[in-house]
N, C-alpha and C positions, 0 to 999 in steps of 0.2 A: 751684424750677425746672422750666420746663415739660418735657415730654418731647416727643420728635420723632421722626418716623420718613420715610422716602422712599418714594413709591409710583409707578408707572408706569401710563398708560393707553395702548393702542393699538389702532388699528382706526378704524372711520368713528365717531368719539366725539363729532362735532360735530352732524351732521345725525341722528343717532340720539339726541341728547339726553343723552348720558351725561356729558359733562363738565357740564353744567347740575346733573344730579343729583348729582355728586359734590360740587360747591360747596355745593349746598344742604343735603346731607346733613351735611358738615363743619360749616357754621356753624349749622344747627338742632341739633346734638348739643353745641354749646358748644366746638368746636374752631377752629383757624384754620389757614391754609395760605400757602404761598409758592410759586408758579410758577417753575420753575427753567428748563425748556425747554418749548417749545411748537412743534413741526414740523407746520405746517398742510400737508394733502395739496393740491397743485397743480390735479390734474386728478380727474375723476369716480371714476376707479378707484383713485387713491392713498389711501393710509391716512394717519391723523395720529397723532403721538407726543406725549405729554404727561408731564413728570416734576414731581412736587410734593413739599414737605415739608410733612407734616401734623403740627400740634402740638397739645397739650392740656395742661391744668393738672397732670394726674396720669398716671402709666403705666396706671393701670386705666381711666380714660377714654379714653385713647389706643387702648388695645385695643378698646374697644367701638365706637369710630368705624371703625378699621381692619377689625373683622369686619363692619361694615355696608358699607363701601367695597369688600370682597373680593367681596360679592355683586353688585356693579355692573361687577365686571371689573377692578378694580384688582390690581395684583401688586407683589410686593417685587423690586428690581433684583437683589438676590442671592438666590438662593434655595437652600435646603437639601432634603436629602431629608424626607420626610415622617416624622412622629413616630408610633409605633404602641404600642398597649398591649393585651394580650390580656382579653378578656371572662371576668370571674371566674366567671359562671354563664350559663345559659340566659336570654336576653331581660333581661340586666343590663347596662347601658350603663357602661362607663369614664366617670370625671370628665373633663369638657373634651372629650368625642368631638366629630368634625366632624359638623353637620348639613347635609346637601345641600341645594343649590338644584335645579331642574329644568332647569338650564341645562347645555350639555355641558361635563364637568369633566375636568381631567387632574392626574396626580399624578406628583412627580418621586421616583421609587424606584429605588434602585441606580444613582443618577448618570444617569438616563434618565426621559424623559416617557412615561407610559402613560395611555392614556383609561379613564375609569371606566365600565364596561358598565351598561346598563339604568337609567340615571340617571332619577330621580325626585326630588321634593322632600320634605323631611323625614323622611330615612333616614340609615343611617349607611354609611361605606364600609370594606370588609373587603378586605385584602391576602391573597391566596392565593399564598404564597411560592413553593411547589412548581410551580405553573403560571405564575408571574410575571404574575399578572393583579389588577385591581382591579374589585370589584363593588359596586354600590350594593345595599344590603341593608335591608329593612325590619325594624323591632324584632322582629316576630314570628318571623324566620327567624335571628336572631343566636343563635350556640350557645357554649357554654363553650369557651375557648380560641381563638375567633376573633381576628384581628389587626385591631385597630379603629384608623382614622386619629384622631389627636388633634391638636385646634386647626387652623389654617390655614397653616401652615407647610409649603411644598412642594404647595400645593393652587392650582391655577387655574381658572376658569370663564371660559366665553365666552358673555357675555349676547347676545339676540338684536340684531341692527342693522338699521337700516332698509335696505331693498333698495336697490341701486345702480341699478337699472334698473326701469321701469315694468312691473308685471304686474297680473295680474286680482285678486290679493290686496291690492293696495294701496289699493281703493276705499274702505274705511272702517278704517284701521289703528287698533284697540283704542279703538274709539268706540262708544257706545250711543246710539242715537237712533230716535223714532218718525217723524221728520221725513223719512228718507230713501225714495225710491222702492222698494218691495219688489221690483217685477217686474224692475228693473235690477240689483239686489243678486242676486236668485236666478239671473239669466241668467249673470251672473259667477261665482257657485258653481258652476253647471252646466258652464261653460267648464273650471273648474278641475278638477271630477270627472272630465270627459272626457279631459284631458290626462293626470291621474294613472292613469288605466285604460290609455290608450294607452302609457304609459311602464311598465306592469307595476306600478303602485303598488297600495296598498290602502287601504280606506275603510272606517271604522267608523260606526256608527248607535248613539246612546243614545236611548232612547225611553221616553215615560212614557204613561201611560193616557189623557192628553189627546188623543192621536193618535187613538184610538178614538172618544173622545166628541164630537170636533168632525167625524168622518165622513172623516177624511183616511187611514185606514187601507188602503182600496184603492189609493191612490197610492203609500204606503210599500210595500205588495205589488208593484205594479208595478215600482217602481224596484229592488226585490230581483231580482224575476224578470228583469229586463233586464241583471242582472250588474253593478250598481255598488255592491253592499255585499258586504263579505269577513266582517263579524262584526257580530251585533246584542247590545246590552247593554242590559238592562232589568231589571224587578222581575216579582213575581209578578202585579201589576195590568196590566201591558202584556199579557202573555200570557192572562191569564184573561178580559179582557174582549175581546180580539180573537178567542178562542174562544167566547165567549158570544154575540157579535155574529152570528159565522158560523153557529153552531148555532140561535140564536132570533131574530136580527134586533135585538136589544135590547143596550144597555149600562147597566150598574145599573138594569136593568129598564125602561128608556125605548126605545120604539122610535125608532131614529135616522132613519128615513125620514119619520115623522110627527111626531116630537117629541111623542108621547102617552105616558102611563105605562100599561104593560101590567098587568092584573089579576094579582097573584101575581108579578110579573115581578122583585121584588126577590130571589127566590129564584133566578134564572136563573144568576148567576155560580157560586152554589153547586152547581147542577146541571152545569155545565159542568166545574168542577174535578172533581166526581165521576165524570163520564164519562171523563174523561182518567186518573184514577187507577185506574178499572175496566180501561182498555186498558193501563195500566202506564207510559206515557210519551206525550209529545206527539207524538213519532216514530211510536209503535205506533198511536195515534189517528189519524194522517194515512195510514198504511199500511192500517189496517182500514177506510178509507172514513168514518170518524166526522167527522173535519175535512175539507172538501172544498175551503177556500179561505180566504184571509186571509194576514196577516203571519207567522204561524207555519207555515202550510201552506207558503208559498213558500221560508220557511227551510230546511225538511226538504227539499222537492222539488229545491232548488238547492245541497244540502248546505253552506249557509251556518251556521257555528256560532253558537249563541245562549248567553249567559251571563245567568241569571236571578239576581238576588242578593236573598235574602229579607228582610223587615223584621219588627219586633215586632207589625205590624197586619195581617199576611197572613191572610186567609182559605184554609183548606184545609193547606198551600199546594199548587201543583200539583207532582207528583213531580219535575219536572226542575228545581225552585227550590233554590239552594243556601242552607241555613239557617245553615250555620256562616260567620261573616262572614271569618274569617282564611282559610278554604278559597276563599270568594267572592273576596277580594282576590288570593289567588294566581292563580284562574283567570282574573281579568280582566288581570293583568300578563302572563300568558302569551299571551293574545290581543290585548293592545295592542302587542307587540313587532312592530315592522315596518310600523305604520300610519302612512301619510302624510297622512291627514286623518280628522278625527273631526268628526260633526256631532250635535250635542246638542238634542233636541227636547222640550220641555214637561216637563222633569223636574229640578227643583233639584238634590235629593239625589244622585241619580245622576250627574248632571253634575258636580258637585263631588268626587264619589269618583273618577269616571274622570280628571276634570282633575288631582286630586292625584298619579295615576300616570302623567301624561304628560310626556315631554320638552317643552321650550320650542320646539323646532323642528317639532313636528307642529302642522300646519294645524289649526286648532280654530274652530269655528263654534257659538255658543250661540243657538238660536232659542226665544224665549218671549215671550208677550204682556205679561208684567210687565217692565219695564226693569229693576227691582231685582234680578230673578232674575240676569240677565246681569251686573250689576254686583258682584252677590254671588261669582259664579264668579271673576271677575278679582280682586277683593280677597283671596280666599282663595289667591292664589298662581298661577293660571293666566293671567298676564299676557299671553300671547299670543292668548287668545281674541278674535273678532270677534264682536260682539253684533247680532243681528238681532230688532228688536222686531216679532214678528209672531205670529198665531195659528197653531196646527199646520195647522188645517183650510184656511188660504189657504197657507200655506208648501209644504207638501208636494205637493198639486196642480199648483201652478205650476212646482216644481221637475221633477216628472215630466214636464210638459207640454214645459218647456224642455229636458229631456235628451233626449226623443223628438224634438222639432224639429231640434236640433243636430247628433244623430246622424246624421240623415237628409241633412246638408247637405253 
């Protein structure tokens, strides 16, 4: 006998494509469904409601299907409180733990719904009974005795829906194309940044060394100086080549202004790192007059925090680079909290790392000359990302120009 369960869907489920995705997921996984109720919103602001019976040939397959539908926003009509189990040791998960999405999530606990704080994908949810709170928690922070949510009972998520009104962020929803006019896209990004700043919101930049190599560093420095950046994320390479360029006029030994290789220039980045180590930190090097311009200079002068996460291939590294990956993750999470927009430029690895920690409601833009990099970010869970196929050397100067022009209008 087939196993069956009722589910509900509510919201702008038609024009957001959620209903279609639910149907496809059920059929693709070998299940079937019967539509019991489907109330379609009559006006633009009205929501729709659907109730389905999902069936599968076994209870095990049904649970697998329901788990996937849960991530699309499906919920059970009758909801019990969440199930909890204590962790037996630090960083040891209980069997059947609930693995989070990056969508806003709510739990039924003590007969009332509470929201899950600091939501991000691929984490656990911990209940703090003394504080009546639910907190999204990465594996690295799980402690013995923590009460971990088990299964999907009593858990609801709210996936992103298509906006009900036209706004500047609808220009290329979740698409990647090199055919789109860059200047038009950049102008709309500038509009959004100005609106965020006007409303007291925050913007983060994730940058790679391509920003330096393509001579876009002065444009990013200007954007930071003008107050459009609240935090900078990167690695050893971004800071090292920015400092090398401003000390020696080279990046990886090549003169950026002429495109010629400097004799012995391959050592310049080591000299740059050494000078900062001698000073003790990037901030000290700026305050001592060693670094006189550039991205890192503007961050220090304008009190913009920068999180530099290290990697196995780093030279040096600079004294400000965080070499412990768990510590780097914790620092990223701390400064990602409260951001309204994140722009990722020319760095796939750091973009994926930041994207994995972002809630789905944060406006996310990934800029890369390689369309595959943007697609990979989306495929790894950051489905809200908007892709801009562009070279950093073209994107950032145009963005700085557009911000300057629009701020004076």
